[in-house]
C-alpha positions, -999 to 999 in steps of 0.1 A, spaced: 192 -280 -116 214 -305 -135 201 -330 -160 164 -333 -159 163 -298 -143 177 -281 -175 155 -302 -197 124 -296 -176 129 -258 -177 134 -258 -214 104 -280 -221 82 -259 -198 91 -226 -215 85 -242 -249 51 -255 -238 40 -224 -221 50 -203 -251 30 -227 -274 0 -224 -251 1 -186 -252 0 -185 -290 -27 -212 -291 -48 -189 -269 -43 -160 -292 -54 -178 -323 -84 -195 -306 -94 -161 -291 -104 -148 -325 -125 -179 -332 -142 -178 -299 -155 -142 -301 -162 -143 -339 -198 -154 -334 -204 -123 -313 -185 -96 -331 -174 -112 -364 -139 -117 -378 -123 -85 -391 -92 -64 -389 -106 -48 -358 -112 -82 -341 -76 -93 -347 -62 -59 -337 -80 -60 -304 -70 -96 -296 -33 -91 -306 -31 -60 -285 -47 -76 -255 -24 -107 -256 7 -85 -261 -4 -63 -232 -9 -93 -210 25 -108 -220 42 -74 -213 26 -72 -179 33 -109 -172 70 -105 -181 74 -75 -158 56 -93 -129 75 -125 -136 108 -108 -134 99 -95 -99 88 -130 -88 120 -145 -101 140 -127 -74 138 -155 -48 154 -188 -39 151 -216 -65 125 -237 -45 103 -207 -40 105 -197 -77 95 -233 -86 65 -231 -63 55 -197 -78 58 -211 -114 36 -240 -103 9 -217 -89 10 -194 -120 6 -224 -143 -23 -238 -122 -40 -204 -121 -36 -200 -159 -50 -235 -165 -81 -227 -145 -85 -193 -162 -82 -208 -197 -106 -236 -188 -134 -212 -179 -130 -187 -208 -160 -202 -227 -183 -197 -197 -169 -163 -191 -175 -154 -227 -212 -164 -225 -217 -144 -193 -199 -112 -203 -205 -109 -241 -243 -100 -239 -236 -73 -213 -206 -58 -231 -221 -60 -265 -257 -53 -255 -251 -15 -254 -254 0 -289 -222 20 -284 -189 20 -301 -182 -16 -314 -145 -10 -314 -145 -3 -277 -168 -32 -271 -145 -57 -290 -115 -43 -271 -132 -46 -238 -144 -81 -245 -109 -92 -256 -94 -77 -224 -119 -94 -201 -114 -128 -216 -77 -130 -226 -56 -104 -207 -53 -124 -175 -45 -158 -189 -19 -142 -212 -4 -124 -182 -3 -156 -161 13 -177 -188 39 -151 -198 49 -145 -162 65 -179 -160 90 -171 -188 114 -148 -169 113 -171 -139 121 -202 -160 149 -183 -177 163 -171 -144 164 -207 -131 180 -219 -163 207 -192 -162 216 -201 -126 218 -237 -135 246 -230 -160 263 -198 -148 293 -204 -171 272 -204 -202 248 -176 -196 248 -163 -232 242 -197 -247 214 -204 -221 197 -171 -228 198 -177 -265 184 -212 -260 155 -201 -239 147 -172 -263 148 -197 -292 126 -223 -273 101 -195 -266 99 -185 -302 98 -221 -313 69 -229 -290 50 -199 -303 55 -211 -339 44 -246 -330 13 -234 -312 3 -211 -341 7 -239 -367 -9 -266 -346 -39 -244 -338 -45 -232 -374 -38 -265 -392 -48 -292 -367 -66 -283 -334 -95 -261 -346 -102 -284 -375 -103 -316 -354 -115 -306 -320 -129 -271 -324 -118 -239 -305 -134 -248 -272 -119 -283 -273 -86 -267 -280 -89 -246 -249 -96 -277 -228 -63 -293 -242 -44 -261 -233 -58 -261 -198 -49 -297 -194 -13 -291 -206 -9 -261 -182 -25 -281 -154 0 -310 -160 29 -286 -160 17 -271 -127 15 -305 -112 51 -313 -123 65 -280 -109 45 -285 -77 61 -319 -72 95 -304 -81 90 -278 -53 76 -305 -30 93 -290 1 71 -260 -1 34 -259 8 26 -237 -22 41 -263 -45 20 -291 -31 -11 -269 -34 -2 -261 -71 3 -298 -78 -31 -307 -64 -49 -278 -83 -30 -287 -115 -41 -323 -114 -77 -313 -107 -76 -290 -137 -60 -316 -160 -85 -343 -149 -115 -320 -146 -109 -305 -180 -119 -336 -197 -147 -345 -173 -163 -310 -177 -159 -308 -215 -196 -313 -223 -206 -287 -197 -181 -261 -208 -186 -266 -245 -224 -266 -248 -232 -264 -285 -230 -230 -299 -218 -237 -334 -237 -262 -355 -204 -268 -372 -170 -251 -366 -149 -251 -397 -115 -237 -406 -132 -204 -415 -164 -200 -395 -186 -208 -367 -215 -221 -387 -250 -220 -371 -283 -231 -385 -313 -214 -370 -350 -223 -373 -367 -194 -391 -402 -207 -392 -416 -181 -367 -404 -152 -389 -415 -166 -422 -445 -187 -413 -431 -216 -433 -406 -244 -426 -374 -225 -433 -339 -221 -418 -313 -193 -416 -275 -199 -420 -253 -177 -398 -216 -176 -404 -200 -162 -373 -225 -135 -365 -240 -126 -398 -268 -143 -418 -258 -158 -451 -290 -172 -466 -326 -183 -457 -338 -215 -474 -375 -226 -476 -379 -263 -474 -408 -267 -498 -403 -239 -523 -367 -231 -535 -381 -202 -555 -393 -184 -524 -365 -160 -516 -367 -142 -482 -336 -121 -482 -344 -87 -499 -311 -82 -517 -311 -119 -530 -346 -115 -544 -335 -82 -560 -307 -100 -578 -332 -126 -590 -356 -99 -603 -329 -80 -622 -316 -112 -639 -351 -123 -648 -359 -89 -663 -327 -88 -683 -333 -123 -698 -371 -128 -701 -382 -162 -713 -348 -178 -710 -342 -210 -692 -305 -215 -699 -289 -188 -678 -252 -193 -671 -241 -178 -638 -211 -176 -615 -214 -171 -578 -187 -155 -557 -194 -172 -524 -221 -197 -517 -234 -195 -482 -267 -213 -478 -268 -216 -517 -302 -200 -517 -300 -184 -551 -282 -213 -569 -308 -235 -555 -336 -212 -568 -320 -208 -602 -315 -245 -606 -354 -247 -605 -360 -214 -624 -334 -219 -652 -334 -258 -656 -313 -257 -688 -287 -234 -673 -254 -239 -655 -246 -223 -622 -210 -224 -609 -204 -216 -573 -170 -208 -557 -174 -213 -520 -141 -214 -501 -154 -234 -472 -166 -270 -479 -182 -271 -444 -206 -244 -454 -217 -264 -484 -220 -295 -462 -243 -277 -438 -264 -264 -467 -267 -300 -480 -273 -317 -446 -295 -291 -428 -309 -266 -454 -323 -288 -482 -297 -282 -509 -299 -314 -529 -270 -309 -553 -291 -303 -584 -274 -312 -617 -274 -276 -628 -252 -264 -599 -215 -270 -598 -200 -261 -564 -162 -255 -563 -145 -253 -530 -120 -226 -539 -113 -189 -537 -136 -172 -562 -110 -152 -579 -85 -180 -581 -110 -203 -596 -123 -177 -620 -88 -171 -632 -84 -208 -640 -113 -206 -665 -108 -196 -701 -111 -158 -706 -141 -161 -730 -176 -148 -725 -198 -174 -709 -216 -161 -679 -249 -141 -681 -249 -133 -645 -220 -129 -619 -232 -127 -583 -208 -114 -556 -219 -122 -521 -186 -133 -503 -184 -117 -469 -164 -122 -437 -182 -101 -411 -192 -68 -427 -162 -68 -450 -158 -83 -484 -124 -98 -490 -102 -70 -505 -90 -90 -535 -127 -94 -547 -134 -57 -550 -104 -45 -570 -100 -30 -605 -81 -60 -617 -108 -84 -605 -135 -64 -621 -116 -68 -654 -113 -105 -649 -151 -108 -643 -159 -87 -674 -137 -108 -696 -160 -138 -688 -194 -121 -691 -217 -121 -722 -227 -88 -739 -259 -85 -719 -246 -100 -686 -250 -83 -652 -225 -83 -624 -244 -79 -591 -222 -73 -560 -236 -71 -524 -221 -43 -504 -228 -37 -467 -222 0 -457 -236 29 -439 -266 48 -452 -248 81 -451 -215 87 -470 -208 50 -476 -171 51 -484 -166 15 -494 -197 15 -516 -186 47 -534 -150 33 -538 -165 1 -554 -187 23 -576 -157 43 -588 -137 12 -593 -163 -7 -613 -170 25 -632 -135 22 -647 -145 -12 -663 -183 -11 -669 -203 14 -689 -232 14 -664 -229 9 -626 -259 14 -604 -267 14 -567 -299 -4 -557 -314 -8 -522 -347 -19 -505 -369 11 -504 -379 5 -468 -344 0 -455 -331 30 -474 -355 52 -456 -348 40 -420 -317 19 -415 -283 32 -404 -266 4 -423 -278 -9 -456 -273 -39 -477 -268 -23 -512 -267 -41 -545 -241 -27 -569 -251 -37 -604 -226 -33 -633 -233 -41 -670 -232 -28 -705 -264 -7 -700 -285 2 -670 -315 -17 -655 -348 -4 -670 -367 19 -646 -359 34 -612 -381 11 -592 -385 -27 -591 -413 -48 -575 -411 -82 -562 -425 -108 -586 -432 -134 -559 -458 -115 -539 -435 -107 -511 -444 -70 -513 -408 -58 -515 -398 -28 -536 -363 -16 -545 -352 18 -557 -322 30 -577 -302 54 -556 -285 84 -571 -247 83 -565 -247 120 -558 -274 117 -531 -257 87 -515 -223 105 -515 -236 135 -496 -206 157 -489 -181 133 -504 -166 141 -538 -155 113 -562 -119 120 -555 -125 115 -517 -127 77 -522 -100 57 -539 -101 33 -569 -94 -1 -554 -65 -20 -568 -46 -51 -559 -19 -28 -546 -43 -6 -525 -76 -18 -513 -82 -4 -477 -115 -21 -472 -115 -22 -434 -105 15 -432 -133 25 -456 -158 5 -434 -144 21 -402 -173 45 -398 -201 19 -398 -180 -4 -375 -176 24 -350 -212 33 -350 -228 -2 -354 -259 -8 -334 
């Protein structure tokens, strides 16, 4: 185990550790189109990978108790098996996700089960090599056991760091999550082949070498089959899909889906035709508040398909509509596939909505502020706090409205009520609006929280575009049910437990 042996063991541990962390980061991106990207998704994935690593370390320690050549052969086999397992994760996802998520049970249990099915075994197989490689390295330098142990631990941590950074900053951006898996499988397959050759006097080593080479070569050859298009575009933030919506609307139209939630329906021929109920409600409220005006100034927290900015560019041709959309790929898809033609009235800024708002002068300029930034069911916590509400108000005109989309349960919606209480600290009038048909039947609602200097006129609003939609103002007391105001917190930059407040609807999502 001299010379190349020590170097080979160190390089293998570094590479295997990097592969394990790449797998963990990619896991969240792979399942996001099915279950979204939330605290619960990350919790399930991290727990699964750690459980796999724990089991792998224990099993690997048992397998390390053998002569060197046999251990080398076992390492080769484990690496080859992990390469094959990683290679087929995308197919396994497509086969198992519909069955696991098809039952309208507890979504938390479903996410945990899906993560375990996909990522427990490859995490175990990769991690099992670590104690085996470390044992070989210790025996290679018996007089420097402390130094060797520290070196191997440091290499494992260093590989994990490199894998995390490379995945987040390079791999997913350039080759996508499934392409990244192909590279991981090829790396593991190549390592398996090397260890198989190293253990050439054992049949298991030769078999592992052959299997490893097949995986490394077949990974590239099977790329097109294994990565059949699911995302229209995969960005640093989302799996972006564009779905033909003509059957549902009877017109040429498309729906943008970010991960697994719709974020805008655009009509090709009529930008003023708004299909989404809460988006049309926002349009109706602003039009009623400013009748006859064509110079509305607006600020959008999140862009999505740019449905409403596109409509308002046509409806308010003398206005100016600033959109803060964090993901430039989302805007690119809206331009390329959903007929957003960059009208002169719309200024799209690819930045965090709060950061960009804070960069603007704190003077009243916006007649409407529209909040529709979502990642899965959850709005980013820093966009629902007391401090952010104050920032927004400081840039609103006297008659302006702040309309914030909130997805929550129909009964005792804790996040909605927390946002109501928070915005009530800043605005004289804060109201809850919802589609009348959804409010009567749905378990989960898309509410519109409207804050301004004075309430919207009337308790019911009708569509002005002939869509037949009707919206009602909901009484906070009726919405709260058994909850008292003090049962929900005022959300601040220091304390905004958005995911916990949404826990009830996540657990009961159908």
